[in-house]
C-alpha positions in Angstrom: 113.1 105.7 76.6 115.1 102.6 77.1 115.6 101.0 73.8 118.3 99.0 71.9 120.0 102.1 70.4 120.2 104.0 73.6 121.4 101.0 75.7 124.1 100.1 73.1 125.4 103.7 73.3 125.4 103.6 77.2 127.1 100.2 77.2 129.8 101.4 74.9 130.4 104.5 77.0 130.7 102.4 80.2 133.3 100.1 78.5 135.2 103.2 77.3 135.2 104.7 80.8 136.3 101.3 82.3 139.3 101.4 80.0 140.4 104.8 81.3 140.8 103.6 84.9 139.0 102.3 88.0 137.2 105.5 88.9 133.4 105.4 89.7 131.1 105.7 86.7 128.1 108.0 87.2 124.8 107.2 85.5 122.1 109.8 85.5 118.5 108.5 85.1 115.4 110.4 84.0 113.3 107.9 82.1 109.8 106.5 81.6 111.3 103.1 81.1 111.1 100.9 78.0 112.4 97.5 76.9 113.0 95.1 79.7 115.4 93.0 77.6 117.6 96.1 76.9 117.4 97.1 80.6 118.6 93.6 81.6 121.5 93.9 79.1 122.6 97.1 80.8 122.2 95.6 84.3 124.5 92.7 83.2 127.1 95.2 82.1 126.8 97.1 85.4 127.1 93.9 87.4 130.3 92.8 85.6 132.0 96.2 85.5 135.2 96.5 87.5 134.2 100.1 88.3 131.6 101.1 90.8 128.4 102.5 89.1 126.8 105.5 90.8 123.2 106.0 89.9 121.6 109.4 90.3 117.8 109.6 89.7 116.9 113.1 88.7 113.2 113.4 87.8 111.7 110.0 87.4 112.7 106.4 87.1 109.7 104.4 85.9 109.4 100.7 85.0 112.7 99.4 83.5 114.5 102.6 84.5 113.6 101.9 88.1 115.5 98.6 87.9 118.6 100.3 86.5 118.4 103.0 89.3 118.2 100.3 92.0 121.1 98.3 90.5 123.8 100.9 91.1 126.6 99.9 93.5 125.4 99.5 97.1 125.8 102.8 99.0 126.1 104.7 95.7 122.5 105.0 94.7 121.1 108.6 94.9 117.8 110.3 94.2 117.1 114.0 93.9 114.6 115.6 96.3 111.9 115.6 93.6 112.7 112.2 92.2 109.9 109.8 91.6 110.0 106.0 91.2 107.4 103.8 89.7 107.7 100.0 89.5 105.2 97.5 88.4 105.0 93.8 87.5 105.9 92.7 84.0 102.7 92.2 82.0 101.7 91.0 78.6 103.6 88.5 76.6 107.0 90.1 77.3 108.8 86.8 77.6 106.8 84.9 75.0 109.8 84.1 72.8 109.5 81.7 70.0 112.5 79.4 69.6 
């Protein structure tokens, strides 16, 4: 699942790999989705990375994971022969923040 702990770990790994050079970073995805806020945090990091991010969907990319899979560097997004994608509209009070 995409949650705060997993995304923090992935973001830290991306930053560590960026510091080692400008080679492509591969991100393998097999997830039922999860928190949209954590997903968007990862997408922000992917968008600002000086390295190209290759996304490989193996299995499934559902909900928030579908957004991550589709946000890899253009021309470097891949899906296995049996990969499945499921995307839906955001529902509920997901963005009902109280300030």
